[in-house]
Every structure is written in C-alpha cells, then in structure tokens.
Phi, psi and omega in degrees: 000140179287160178291133181263146172245094181264151179286155178271028179256163177292148178180190178235158185211162173234129171262126174267117186245147177236122174259111189292329179215161178301142182218147169261118189234135173276127184243058179059227181294348178278352178080200182271139178220141174268120181247129177288155175300150176145201187255139181225148174239127176245127178253138180210176177229157180232105184245345187276190179303134180087353174051221183299319182301315182289312185291310181293322177302320177298315180296323181287335181278351186053073185299147178293321180272122179271123180243312181255161178306319183296331178300320179291316181295326182298340176293337184249330188246141177265148176271126179255340179199158174228128174246138185211165176208128173287127181199141178289336181264152174285122181256353189299324181290318177295322179291322176298320176297321179296317179295321180303333180274355179290141175301127177084354179289141180220142176297128184280311181216114179304136178084351183298120178069007186239033182285345181247021178210185181257011180292151174297316181195162171244012177236119184239138173267132180238152190290343181202179180297121182286148180258136181302319179299323177294321178295314180301321179293323182283325188251001185091185183298127179233131176273181174065170175152000000 
C-alpha cells in the first residue's frame, strides 16, 4: 500500500483488510476467534488529537501496545486500502449499516470495535476485494483511497 497523507482533522474511515490464511486471533476483551482467510472491512472514527492522520497512522504501524480491537487484528491482517472522510459527525455506525446491506457481507466478530455504540459490529467479512466506487455509492461521498 502506498503512503497515505491523511488530514489531521476529525473524520471516519474504513480499513480494507486481507487475512491471507485462516487464523485464530486473540481480540482483546473479545477473546479468541477463528477467522477465515479473506477480506474484511473495519469502520472507525478519529476524533482525538491528530485526527485521521494520527488514528489511521497508528493502525497502519501495527502498534506494540494493543488498545483497540483492531490493534489485535492488525497483528494477523494486512491493510490494503483506507477510505476516509473528514466530517464533524461520527459516520462509522451508518457505514457499518451500509456494509451490512452488501451482498455476501457477514458480521465477522460481534461487538468488534462497537463497544461505545449499539452496532452489532464494526468488522465485516466480505466475499471479495471491495471496490472503492461501490463503497462510495453505498456510503455517500468518501475521500481518500
């Protein structure tokens, strides 16, 4: 993946992840889960200092200290793309709902990334490599990619 130049503003993002082989992964407080090889979409938001640049940059670096569920998954799965949008509102729940409606999309791990909302999950398994134009159509205008 090429180096991204993300803004230091608040926004929401999607990490497109590829798990090359089936793995049993410890996901923090969610415990151990067996994940099949394939494509995953993780939706999140960046509201803190440094905005999208800081949060997504942390995810791309595979931090040594695991804080969020995605930090644990990043030990096993690679990021192939990042889609993002600068926005004052949190869009991740609406985006998770949009992904849920995709043909073949399935919740990967209940509660993943959704400890501060009522969503089933913020991690979805999708049947093939997702295309940015399809994502933009489902979620509205999305920058980055």
